[in-house]
ChimeraX commands (.cxc) that place a marker at each C-alpha (Angstrom):
marker #1 position 247.36,30.98,67.32 radius 0.5
marker #1 position 246.32,31.79,71.03 radius 0.5
marker #1 position 247.72,29.81,74.02 radius 0.5
marker #1 position 245.22,29.57,77.08 radius 0.5
marker #1 position 247.28,28.73,80.37 radius 0.5
marker #1 position 244.32,29.67,82.54 radius 0.5
marker #1 position 243.86,26.36,84.19 radius 0.5
marker #1 position 247.58,25.67,85.28 radius 0.5
marker #1 position 248.40,29.04,86.50 radius 0.5
marker #1 position 248.69,27.91,89.78 radius 0.5
marker #1 position 250.80,24.87,89.03 radius 0.5
marker #1 position 253.49,27.06,87.27 radius 0.5
marker #1 position 254.75,28.09,90.65 radius 0.5
marker #1 position 255.70,24.70,91.51 radius 0.5
marker #1 position 257.61,24.07,87.99 radius 0.5
marker #1 position 261.28,24.27,87.94 radius 0.5
marker #1 position 262.57,27.37,86.23 radius 0.5
marker #1 position 264.29,25.26,83.69 radius 0.5
marker #1 position 261.12,23.50,82.65 radius 0.5
marker #1 position 259.42,26.77,82.60 radius 0.5
marker #1 position 262.02,28.10,79.99 radius 0.5
marker #1 position 261.26,24.97,77.86 radius 0.5
marker #1 position 257.50,25.61,78.14 radius 0.5
marker #1 position 257.90,29.29,77.05 radius 0.5
marker #1 position 260.21,28.10,74.16 radius 0.5
marker #1 position 257.43,25.54,72.94 radius 0.5
marker #1 position 254.61,28.29,73.24 radius 0.5
marker #1 position 257.10,30.59,71.26 radius 0.5
marker #1 position 257.73,28.09,68.72 radius 0.5
marker #1 position 253.86,27.29,68.39 radius 0.5
marker #1 position 253.16,31.11,67.61 radius 0.5
marker #1 position 256.01,31.07,65.03 radius 0.5
marker #1 position 255.41,28.08,63.08 radius 0.5
marker #1 position 251.80,26.65,64.29 radius 0.5
marker #1 position 250.83,23.59,65.68 radius 0.5
marker #1 position 250.89,21.13,62.65 radius 0.5
marker #1 position 254.66,21.98,61.82 radius 0.5
marker #1 position 255.71,21.78,65.75 radius 0.5
marker #1 position 254.30,18.40,65.89 radius 0.5
marker #1 position 257.02,17.34,63.48 radius 0.5
marker #1 position 259.71,18.32,65.65 radius 0.5
marker #1 position 260.69,14.77,67.10 radius 0.5
marker #1 position 262.20,16.40,70.33 radius 0.5
marker #1 position 258.49,17.04,72.04 radius 0.5
marker #1 position 257.03,13.71,71.07 radius 0.5
marker #1 position 253.56,15.02,70.54 radius 0.5
marker #1 position 251.16,12.45,70.59 radius 0.5
marker #1 position 247.28,11.74,70.56 radius 0.5
marker #1 position 246.14,10.07,73.79 radius 0.5
marker #1 position 243.68,7.59,74.58 radius 0.5
marker #1 position 241.56,6.24,77.26 radius 0.5
marker #1 position 240.61,8.62,79.84 radius 0.5
marker #1 position 242.54,11.40,78.03 radius 0.5
marker #1 position 241.02,10.79,74.60 radius 0.5
marker #1 position 240.91,13.97,72.54 radius 0.5
marker #1 position 243.87,15.37,74.39 radius 0.5
marker #1 position 247.51,15.40,73.20 radius 0.5
marker #1 position 250.63,15.39,74.94 radius 0.5
marker #1 position 254.08,16.60,74.72 radius 0.5
marker #1 position 257.51,15.99,76.64 radius 0.5
marker #1 position 259.37,18.98,77.97 radius 0.5
marker #1 position 262.01,16.40,79.53 radius 0.5
marker #1 position 262.14,12.67,80.53 radius 0.5
marker #1 position 259.67,13.40,83.38 radius 0.5
marker #1 position 257.97,16.64,82.60 radius 0.5
marker #1 position 254.65,16.65,79.99 radius 0.5
marker #1 position 252.00,18.95,78.86 radius 0.5
marker #1 position 248.57,17.85,78.44 radius 0.5
marker #1 position 246.54,19.91,75.98 radius 0.5
marker #1 position 243.77,20.30,73.50 radius 0.5
marker #1 position 243.37,22.39,70.42 radius 0.5
marker #1 position 239.99,24.09,69.58 radius 0.5
marker #1 position 239.56,26.48,66.95 radius 0.5
marker #1 position 242.59,28.68,66.78 radius 0.5
marker #1 position 243.49,27.85,70.53 radius 0.5
marker #1 position 245.64,25.74,72.42 radius 0.5
marker #1 position 244.31,25.14,75.74 radius 0.5
marker #1 position 246.87,23.93,78.37 radius 0.5
marker #1 position 245.02,21.67,80.51 radius 0.5
marker #1 position 247.95,20.03,82.73 radius 0.5
marker #1 position 251.52,20.10,83.47 radius 0.5
marker #1 position 252.78,16.88,84.76 radius 0.5
marker #1 position 255.87,15.51,86.68 radius 0.5
marker #1 position 255.97,11.75,86.54 radius 0.5
marker #1 position 258.01,9.65,89.17 radius 0.5
marker #1 position 260.17,7.19,87.76 radius 0.5
marker link #1:1,2 radius 0.2
marker link #1:2,3 radius 0.2
marker link #1:3,4 radius 0.2
marker link #1:4,5 radius 0.2
marker link #1:5,6 radius 0.2
marker link #1:6,7 radius 0.2
marker link #1:7,8 radius 0.2
marker link #1:8,9 radius 0.2
marker link #1:9,10 radius 0.2
marker link #1:10,11 radius 0.2
marker link #1:11,12 radius 0.2
marker link #1:12,13 radius 0.2
marker link #1:13,14 radius 0.2
marker link #1:14,15 radius 0.2
marker link #1:15,16 radius 0.2
marker link #1:16,17 radius 0.2
marker link #1:17,18 radius 0.2
marker link #1:18,19 radius 0.2
marker link #1:19,20 radius 0.2
marker link #1:20,21 radius 0.2
marker link #1:21,22 radius 0.2
marker link #1:22,23 radius 0.2
marker link #1:23,24 radius 0.2
marker link #1:24,25 radius 0.2
marker link #1:25,26 radius 0.2
marker link #1:26,27 radius 0.2
marker link #1:27,28 radius 0.2
marker link #1:28,29 radius 0.2
marker link #1:29,30 radius 0.2
marker link #1:30,31 radius 0.2
marker link #1:31,32 radius 0.2
marker link #1:32,33 radius 0.2
marker link #1:33,34 radius 0.2
marker link #1:34,35 radius 0.2
marker link #1:35,36 radius 0.2
marker link #1:36,37 radius 0.2
marker link #1:37,38 radius 0.2
marker link #1:38,39 radius 0.2
marker link #1:39,40 radius 0.2
marker link #1:40,41 radius 0.2
marker link #1:41,42 radius 0.2
marker link #1:42,43 radius 0.2
marker link #1:43,44 radius 0.2
marker link #1:44,45 radius 0.2
marker link #1:45,46 radius 0.2
marker link #1:46,47 radius 0.2
marker link #1:47,48 radius 0.2
marker link #1:48,49 radius 0.2
marker link #1:49,50 radius 0.2
marker link #1:50,51 radius 0.2
marker link #1:51,52 radius 0.2
marker link #1:52,53 radius 0.2
marker link #1:53,54 radius 0.2
marker link #1:54,55 radius 0.2
marker link #1:55,56 radius 0.2
marker link #1:56,57 radius 0.2
marker link #1:57,58 radius 0.2
marker link #1:58,59 radius 0.2
marker link #1:59,60 radius 0.2
marker link #1:60,61 radius 0.2
marker link #1:61,62 radius 0.2
marker link #1:62,63 radius 0.2
marker link #1:63,64 radius 0.2
marker link #1:64,65 radius 0.2
marker link #1:65,66 radius 0.2
marker link #1:66,67 radius 0.2
marker link #1:67,68 radius 0.2
marker link #1:68,69 radius 0.2
marker link #1:69,70 radius 0.2
marker link #1:70,71 radius 0.2
marker link #1:71,72 radius 0.2
marker link #1:72,73 radius 0.2
marker link #1:73,74 radius 0.2
marker link #1:74,75 radius 0.2
marker link #1:75,76 radius 0.2
marker link #1:76,77 radius 0.2
marker link #1:77,78 radius 0.2
marker link #1:78,79 radius 0.2
marker link #1:79,80 radius 0.2
marker link #1:80,81 radius 0.2
marker link #1:81,82 radius 0.2
marker link #1:82,83 radius 0.2
marker link #1:83,84 radius 0.2
marker link #1:84,85 radius 0.2
marker link #1:85,86 radius 0.2
view
């Protein structure tokens, strides 16, 4: 499983270090057990999106940090890492 971060490399500079660690952990697990098994992990709350983001998926790194991605063949392409204000 390949993970592509090209689209978010600049954004990674602004993410808190503890969220980068969580992202790296998710990527490591992704490579070890695969996306199908990782989706079963309740902590990430992986879900298929609707509306403008139809076809994309989202995981939670924390209550306010999200990772949006798409799956293409044997690749995971991370589109956006987002911080929600509550």
